[in-house]
Backbone as CSV, one residue per row, in Angstrom:
resi,resn,N_x,N_y,N_z,CA_x,CA_y,CA_z,C_x,C_y,C_z
1,MET,99.439,110.698,82.051,99.881,111.934,82.654,99.043,113.108,82.149
2,ASP,98.605,113.028,80.892,97.760,114.103,80.359,96.488,114.252,81.190
3,ALA,95.907,113.125,81.573,94.674,113.169,82.368,94.946,113.776,83.741
4,ARG,96.086,113.445,84.341,96.423,114.026,85.647,96.619,115.534,85.547
5,ARG,97.276,115.970,84.461,97.454,117.408,84.253,96.097,118.093,84.068
6,ALA,95.194,117.419,83.357,93.862,117.984,83.133,93.115,118.173,84.445
7,VAL,93.313,117.280,85.408,92.688,117.439,86.726,93.174,118.730,87.371
8,GLY,94.490,118.931,87.346,95.050,120.145,87.953,94.563,121.415,87.275
9,LEU,94.530,121.402,85.950,94.052,122.580,85.220,92.595,122.870,85.548
10,ALA,91.781,121.825,85.599,90.359,122.003,85.900,90.170,122.531,87.313
11,ARG,90.957,122.037,88.259,90.839,122.524,89.645,91.212,124.000,89.730
12,ARG,92.323,124.353,89.066,92.769,125.750,89.121,91.766,126.693,88.454
13,SER,91.087,126.212,87.430,90.119,127.066,86.738,88.748,127.045,87.410
14,GLY,88.536,126.102,88.333,87.258,126.011,89.033,86.153,125.372,88.203
15,ASP,86.528,124.658,87.159,85.542,124.016,86.272,85.238,122.610,86.794
16,ASP,84.120,122.483,87.514,83.758,121.203,88.136,83.487,120.113,87.103
17,ALA,82.851,120.460,85.999,82.535,119.462,84.967,83.821,118.945,84.315
18,ALA,84.757,119.847,84.032,86.027,119.436,83.426,86.835,118.589,84.406
19,GLU,86.755,118.936,85.688,87.480,118.141,86.686,86.899,116.728,86.776
20,ALA,85.592,116.613,86.750,84.958,115.288,86.799,85.349,114.468,85.575
21,ALA,85.360,115.098,84.409,85.759,114.389,83.185,87.220,113.960,83.264
22,ALA,88.067,114.815,83.808,89.490,114.480,83.937,89.685,113.327,84.918
23,HIS,88.939,113.326,86.018,89.031,112.210,86.972,88.591,110.899,86.310
24,THR,87.575,110.965,85.482,87.126,109.780,84.750,88.229,109.282,83.810
25,ALA,88.908,110.220,83.146,90.010,109.852,82.244,91.164,109.217,83.023
26,VAL,91.468,109.756,84.209,92.521,109.176,85.055,92.136,107.752,85.448
27,ASP,90.891,107.567,85.854,90.427,106.237,86.256,90.537,105.248,85.097
28,CYS,90.157,105.679,83.913,90.234,104.819,82.722,91.688,104.434,82.442
29,ALA,92.588,105.409,82.508,94.009,105.132,82.266,94.553,104.157,83.297
30,LYS,94.183,104.333,84.559,94.671,103.435,85.606,94.160,102.008,85.400
31,HIS,92.930,101.863,84.928,92.417,100.526,84.614,93.217,99.902,83.476
32,GLU,93.482,100.694,82.433,94.235,100.175,81.289,95.651,99.781,81.669
33,LEU,96.238,100.479,82.623,97.596,100.166,83.081,97.626,99.029,84.103
34,GLY,96.453,98.586,84.544,96.398,97.506,85.520,96.540,97.968,86.958
35,GLU,96.486,99.271,87.181,96.605,99.799,88.541,95.288,99.716,89.305
36,ARG,94.206,99.566,88.574,92.885,99.402,89.183,92.181,98.271,88.470
37,GLY,91.185,97.715,89.127,90.432,96.620,88.533,90.720,95.325,89.264
38,PRO,90.487,94.197,88.618,90.703,92.908,89.272,92.173,92.724,89.658
39,VAL,92.387,92.177,90.821,93.763,91.955,91.285,94.339,90.710,90.627
40,TRP,95.629,90.755,90.318,96.275,89.618,89.651,96.698,88.551,90.652
41,TRP,96.849,88.914,91.920,97.391,87.957,92.882,96.324,87.059,93.495
42,ASP,95.085,87.238,93.096,94.003,86.436,93.642,93.517,85.422,92.604
43,ASP,94.463,84.760,91.932,94.105,83.847,90.846,94.273,82.379,91.251
44,ASP,94.490,82.114,92.525,94.663,80.766,93.067,95.907,80.050,92.527
45,ALA,96.823,80.788,91.906,98.088,80.199,91.454,98.992,80.027,92.678
46,PRO,99.846,79.000,92.678,100.737,78.819,93.818,101.688,80.005,93.973
47,ASP,102.016,80.318,95.199,102.902,81.438,95.507,104.314,80.913,95.740
48,TYR,105.248,81.352,94.920,106.635,80.902,95.046,107.532,81.963,95.658
49,ASN,106.940,82.959,96.312,107.752,83.949,97.011,108.503,83.285,98.150
50,ARG,109.643,83.840,98.465,110.482,83.372,99.571,110.937,81.923,99.374
51,ARG,111.132,81.521,98.120,111.674,80.202,97.802,112.809,80.387,96.815
52,LEU,113.793,79.545,96.907,114.866,79.568,95.924,114.300,79.147,94.573
53,ALA,114.730,79.816,93.524,114.227,79.501,92.189,114.504,78.046,91.834
54,LYS,115.615,77.509,92.314,115.950,76.117,91.989,114.969,75.126,92.609
55,ASN,114.160,75.579,93.554,113.176,74.707,94.205,111.750,74.982,93.723
56,THR,111.620,75.586,92.552,110.307,75.910,91.995,110.218,75.374,90.571
57,PRO,109.051,75.491,89.962,108.928,75.073,88.560,109.792,75.908,87.609
58,TYR,110.387,76.992,88.109,111.236,77.847,87.283,112.702,77.422,87.329
59,ALA,112.996,76.283,87.905,114.381,75.844,88.103,115.151,75.754,86.792
60,GLU,114.552,75.180,85.774,115.256,75.027,84.498,115.581,76.400,83.893
61,TRP,114.622,77.288,83.923,114.851,78.640,83.418,115.935,79.329,84.236
62,TRP,115.879,79.218,85.546,116.844,79.882,86.407,118.260,79.359,86.140
63,ALA,118.381,78.085,85.868,119.703,77.515,85.592,120.316,78.172,84.354
64,THR,119.515,78.461,83.345,120.069,79.115,82.157,120.454,80.552,82.461
65,ILE,119.666,81.238,83.273,119.983,82.619,83.641,121.251,82.641,84.476
66,ASP,121.350,81.750,85.431,122.503,81.693,86.318,123.785,81.427,85.522
67,GLN,123.727,80.518,84.564,124.898,80.209,83.748,125.299,81.412,82.908
68,ASP,124.331,82.112,82.352,124.628,83.298,81.553,125.301,84.366,82.405
69,ALA,124.819,84.556,83.629,125.395,85.570,84.508,126.817,85.198,84.888
70,THR,127.056,83.923,85.143,128.395,83.473,85.518,129.348,83.639,84.342
71,ALA,128.908,83.356,83.143,129.770,83.464,81.961,130.116,84.918,81.686
72,ALA,129.263,85.860,82.096,129.514,87.267,81.823,130.470,87.907,82.814
73,GLU,130.786,87.221,83.915,131.670,87.801,84.914,133.103,87.849,84.371
74,PRO,133.824,88.948,84.650,135.222,89.026,84.212,136.104,88.073,85.029
75,PRO,137.184,87.594,84.467,138.066,86.696,85.217,138.697,87.426,86.388
76,LYS,138.923,86.695,87.473,139.522,87.289,88.667,141.040,87.324,88.512
77,ALA,141.634,88.418,88.932,143.087,88.593,88.796,143.859,87.900,89.881
């Protein structure tokens, strides 16, 4: 956010060099956050979207989550 604020300050002051440096800082931050750069979804891993968790390799994990959620529900009156 500091880099984004620096862009605005540089624009308002008319300092082209400071604005370019601020844009570079924004780009660097976005790369570090994973918002820019190589895409994660192009890794040739199987896509399990639109499938029930019980029908995927995550079935065992999902069963533990499902049981925990059911145990946390209050009893019905």
